[in-house]
C-alpha positions as CSV (number, residue, x, y, z in Angstrom):
1,M,0.0,0.0,-0.1
2,V,1.3,3.4,-0.7
3,V,0.0,6.8,0.3
4,D,0.8,10.2,-0.8
5,Y,-0.1,13.8,0.1
6,M,0.1,16.6,-2.6
7,R,-0.4,20.4,-2.2
8,V,-1.1,21.8,-5.7
9,E,-0.8,25.6,-6.5
10,A,-2.1,27.0,-9.6
11,T,-3.4,30.3,-11.3
12,H,-6.8,30.0,-12.8
13,T,-5.8,31.2,-16.5
14,G,-8.4,29.3,-18.5
15,P,-12.2,28.0,-18.3
16,F,-12.4,25.4,-15.7
17,M,-16.0,23.4,-15.3
18,G,-17.7,26.4,-16.9
19,I,-16.0,29.1,-14.8
20,P,-14.4,31.8,-16.7
21,P,-10.6,32.5,-16.0
22,T,-10.3,34.6,-12.5
23,R,-6.5,34.9,-12.6
24,K,-6.7,34.0,-8.9
25,R,-4.0,32.1,-7.4
26,L,-5.4,28.8,-5.7
27,S,-4.0,26.1,-3.7
28,W,-5.4,22.7,-2.6
29,T,-4.5,19.3,-1.4
30,F,-4.8,15.5,-2.6
31,I,-4.4,12.4,-0.6
32,D,-4.1,9.1,-2.7
33,I,-4.3,5.5,-1.3
34,L,-3.0,3.0,-3.6
35,R,-3.0,-0.9,-3.2
36,Y,-0.8,-3.1,-5.2
37,A,-1.1,-6.9,-5.6
38,D,1.4,-8.9,-7.4
39,G,3.0,-5.7,-8.9
40,K,-0.2,-4.4,-10.3
41,L,-2.4,-1.6,-9.0
42,V,-5.8,-3.2,-7.8
43,E,-7.4,-0.2,-5.8
44,H,-6.9,3.4,-5.7
45,W,-8.7,5.8,-3.4
46,N,-8.3,9.7,-3.9
47,E,-9.5,12.8,-1.5
48,S,-9.1,16.2,-2.9
49,D,-10.1,19.5,-1.5
50,L,-12.4,20.6,-4.2
51,L,-14.6,22.6,-1.8
52,G,-11.8,24.7,-0.9
53,M,-10.9,25.3,-4.4
54,M,-14.3,26.4,-5.3
55,Q,-14.4,28.8,-2.3
56,Q,-11.1,30.3,-3.3
57,L,-12.4,30.8,-7.0
58,G,-15.6,32.5,-5.3
59,V,-18.0,30.0,-6.7
60,V,-18.8,28.8,-3.4
61,P,-19.2,31.1,-0.4
62,A,-16.6,30.5,2.5
63,P,-18.3,29.6,5.7
64,P,-18.6,32.7,8.0
65,Q,-15.7,33.4,10.4
66,G,-16.6,33.4,14.0
């Protein structure tokens, strides 16, 4: 089993999921869990913070700060 954690940083310069370019700088994280058997990948799980990315784009409102 292999687990990786990645942080991605990018600038929104082109259309993305119907959202026109905002030129905003974004960052979000991924976690991948991979299971191998007999030298072959047999399962893959992924978690990524797409809600956080959409909040940074301004498409989804951020939760109120208390």
